[in-house]
N, C-alpha and C positions, 0 to 999 in steps of 0.2 A: 510730800513724797510718799508718806505712808498711805495717804488717801489714794494716790495714783496707783500704788502697788495693790491696795485693796480693790480699787476699781478694776485693775487689770486681772487680778485673781478671780474676782467675781465674774468678769466677762469671760475669762478662760474657762472657769467652771461651767458657766452657762452654755458656752459653745460645746464643751465636752459632753455635757448632759444631753444637749440637743443632738450631737453627733451619735451618742450612744443610743438614744431613743430612735433616731432615724435608722440607724443600722439594725437595731433589734426589730423594728417594724418591717424593714425591708426583707430581712432574713425570714421573719415569720410569714410575711405575705408570700415570699418565694416558696417556703416550705408548704404552706397551705395550698397554693395553686398547684404545686407538684403532686401533693397527696390527693387532690380532687380529681386528677386524671386517672383513668383506668389503666392505661398502658404503662408498663414498667420501663424505667429509664436506668440504664447501667450506670454504676459509679455515683449514684445520687444517695446521700446519706439520709436516712429517715429515723425518726425518734424511736421506733420500735423495730427490733429485729426478730421478735418472737410474738406469736399470737396463740392464745389458747381459747378454744371455742367450746361452748356447751349449748344444748337446746334440743329441738325435735327435728322433724323432717324438713322444716324450712332452712335448717342450717347443716344437716347431715350431708357430708360429702362422700359417704361410702361405708358407714358402719352397718348399713342394712343391705340385704340382698332380696331378690324376689321371694315373696312369700313371708317375709319377716316384718313388713311394715304394717300400717293400719289396714284393717279389714276392708276389702273392696279395692285396694290398691296393691295388688300382689304381683305386678308385672314390672317391677322397677328395673330389672336387668334386661328388659326387652325393648327393641325399637318401638316407637320413635323417640323414647327418652334419649336425651343427649344429642338430638339431631342438629341443633343450631350451631353450637360451638365445638364440641368434642367430636361430632360426627359419629358418635357411638354411645351406647348407654354407659354411664359411669356410676350408676347407683345413686344418682342425685334425682330428686323428684322435680325435674324441670326439663326443658328442652336444651338447657345449657348451664351456664354458671348461676350460682346463688349469690345472695348479698355478701356472704362471708368470703366468697371468691373475689369479688370486686374490692372488698376491704383489703385482702392480702395483696392484690395487684396494686392498689393505691399506695401501699407501703413498700412497693418494689420487692415483694416476697413471693415465693412459690405458693401454689395452692396448698392448704393445710392437709396433711395426710390423715385419714381416719385412724383412730386409735387401734381398731381391730386389725387393720392391715399391717400395722407395725408389729402387733402381737403375733400375727400369723407368720410374718417374715422373720422376726428375730426371736420369737418364743417368749420374750419377756416384756414386750411393750416399749422397747427403747428405739431410738433412731439416731443415726450418725449425722452430726451437723444439722440437726433439725431446726427449723424456723418456727416451730410450734406444732401443736397437735389438735385435732378436732375430736371431741368426745361426744358431740351431738349424735343422737340416734333416733331414727324415725319411729313414731308411735309412742315416744316416751311421755310419761306423765310427770307431774310434780309430786303428787301424793303417791305413797308406796303402793306397790302392786297388791299387798296383803289387804288393803282397804277395799279394793274392788272385789277381791275373792270373798271377803267377809260379807259383802252386800250382794253376793250372787251375780257379780258383774265381772267374772274372771275373764281375763284377756290373755289367753295362753300365747297368742301370736306376738304380742307386744308387752312382755312383762317388765321391760326396763323403765326406770324412773330417773329423776335427777340424782337420787341416791346411788343408782347404778353408775352414772357418769362420774360422780364424785369418787366412788370406789375405784373406777378405772384410773382416775387422776392420781389417787393415792398410790396405786401400784406403779404408775409411771414415775412418781416422785422417788419411790424406793430404789429406782435404778440410777438416780443421780447422786452426785457428791454434794457435800455441804455447800461449797462455794457456788455450785451450779444452781442449787435451790435458792440461795440468797439472791443471786442475780435474776433468776426466773421471776420471783415475786416482785422484785424492785423495778425491773426493766421491761417486763412483758405487758402486752395489752390483753386483758381478759374480756372476751366478747361473749356475753351471755345472750344467746339468741332467744327468740320467742319460745316459750314452753308453758304449758298449762291449758291450752285450748283443748287438748285431748281429754283432760280431766272432766271438763264439762260435756264433751261429746260422748264419752263412754257411759255417762249416767243419764243420757237423754231418754226420757220415757220411764225412768225408774222413780222410786219414792225418795231418792236422795235429792235434796233441794240444792239450788244454785248457791244459796247462802252457805250451806255446809261445805260445798266444794270450794267456794271462795275463801272461807276462813281457814280450812285445812291447807289449801294450796298456798296461800300467802304466808302462813306461819312456817310451813315446811320450806318454802322458797327462801324466806328470810334467814332461816337457819343455815341453808346452803351458802348464801352470800356471806354470812358472818363467818362460816368456816373458812372461806377463802380469804376474807379480810383479816381474820386472826392469824392466818399463816403469813401475812405480810403483803398481800396484793395491794398495789398502789394505784393502778389505773384500770378502771372497769367501766364497761358500757353494758347497760341492761335494757333489752328490748321489751316493750309492753306487748299486749296482744293486738293483732291487727283488727280491722273492721270485719269480723267474721261473718256478719250478716250480708256482706257483699260477695262472698265466695259462692261459686256456682252450686256447690252442694246445698248450702243453706237456701239459696234461691229456689232450687228445685224441690225441696222438701217442705218448706214452710207454706202456710196458707197465703193466698194471694192478697188478703186484706191485712196481712202482717208486714207492712212496708213503712219505711221512714221517708223523709223528704227527698232522699237521694235515690229512692227506688229499691233500697236494700232491705233485708229482713230486720225489722225494728227490734224485735225481742232479742235476737242474737247480738246485734250491735250494742244494745243497752247492757247486756250481760258482760260483754268485753269492756265497755266503757266503765262500768262499775268496778270490775276487776282492776282495771288500770288505775283508777283513783286510789284504791286500797294499796296497790303496789307503790305508787308514788309517795303515799304517806309514809310507808315503811322506809323507802329510800331516803326520805328527808331525815328520818330518825337515825339512819345509818351514817349519814354525812356528819351528823353531830357527834355520834359515838366514835367515828373514825375520821377525825379531822385531817389526818395526813394523807388520806386516800381521796382520789378523785373519782366520783361515781356519777356517771352520765346516764340519764334516762332517754331512751330513743322512743319517740312518740309514734309508734307504728300505726295506731288507730287513726290519728289525724293525718298522717302522711298518706295513708291509703285512701282516706276519704278525699283528700285534696286531688288525687288523680281521678277519682270518680266524678268529682265536681267539674273538672276541666280536662277530660281525657285527651283532647286534640293537642293540648299544650305539650303533652308527653309522647305524641305520635301514636296514641291509642285510638282505635276505632270501635273496639268491642269490649264493653265493660263487664258483661256478665256471662256470656257464653264461654264454655271451655274450648280451647284450641284443639285438644285431643280428646276424642270421645265419640259418642253416637247418641242419636235421639233428639227429639224436640221437646221444649223450645230452647233448651240450653246446651244442646250437644252433650248431654250427660245422663248416664244411667248407672246406678250404684253397682250393678253386677256386670257391666260391660264397659269398664273404665279403660283408660289409656293403656295400651299394651296388649289388650285382648284382640282376638281375631276380628271382632265386629267394629272396633274403634278405628278411626282414621284421624290424621292430623291436618290442621289447616295449613295453607301454603305459606303464610307469613305470621309466625308466632309473635313477631315484634309488634303487631297491631292488637294483641290480646293482653289482658291482665291475667286471666286464668289459663293455666296450662292443662291440667287434668281434672279440674273441678274442685280441688282443694288446694293444690299448690300453684305457684305462680310461674309465669314465663321468665326467661332470662331477662327480657326487656323490662319487666316490672321489677325484678330483683335489682336491676341496675338503677332504676329510678329511685328505689328505696335506699340503696347505698349512697347515691348522690345526695338525697335528702338528709341522711344521717351524717355523712362525712362533711358535706359542704353546704348544708342548708340550715333551715331554722327549726327543724323538728327534733332537736335534742336539747335537753336542759340539765346542766348548763351546756352551752354550745360545745360540740366536739372539738372545735378549735381551741377552746379553753384547756381541754385535757392535753392536746398536743403542745400547747404553749408551756404548760407546767412541766411536761416531760422534757421539752427542749431546754428549759432553764435548769433542769437537773443534770444535764449532761456535763 
């Protein structure tokens, strides 16, 4: 009889465990499939109800205006920026949505408001019933502005750095109550968009070496991440640098014999690749130091290159030319960029990777979002981060 009870108990436990695993897997699959879609679905619960974003023009949803971004790209508030989705300029460096916009949509959240729009509206940088805030700003560097001034590389148009964004975030936190802060760090997704490419670009042609920039940038960026982690951030995604040698700007300025196997600028891609290796090494150390936090690395470099290798798979027909610009052979000239009177936009930006020569089309940002959220270009997989958050609910 005892043996029968034991067998029954064992069988029941096995069935229960099997049912639990099946239910968990089913719920997880449903969640991931829901999150991978760009369209928002009413009344669907998602693991995150707040996103806080940082970065540069690849992530900036409106903290910059015309004349405030990187030199040569001073017409951000003019058509045809925003032509594809919003049908008007929204101070995004694209014809439409950015990767962070698709991330928000995948979580069934509204687009993140730029911090400076909250500050101008409310006077103190707060928002009512906010689902997060975007602190990314165009032209931002990782290294402090004072470094560039000291080396006679003063960039008065874009003095912001990751330190600026952190200061904005600190001011935002001051407007919240204690319980709000605890919930914010424990339950929000912190999306750290690409930042640091400008550090290299701003020193091009100077006596400051790439090694110096990489060391300063990585150490400063690591301190920024640790500041967030020390505050209690539990869920973080960090983007690496893209394949900068495949951007129209690099293609138009570099010597024709400076090319890699994909036809991109080899020196620029090597620079980004080396930077990303150093970043990944630091993230590995941070995972050990902060074991309760989930830190995901988004491999922008290889994701971008995957599209270059097989563009037709993603509906792309033009790998290097800018959609919006003027001139041959890349439809790009530094002083007649998108938004100027001489520039025109292509008929179908969805077939292009490059929008204005430095920034990407909505179509490419969508491809990158899919690769990060539902693909194999994150380490650990983004689904792992979602699973951990789901289990914490």
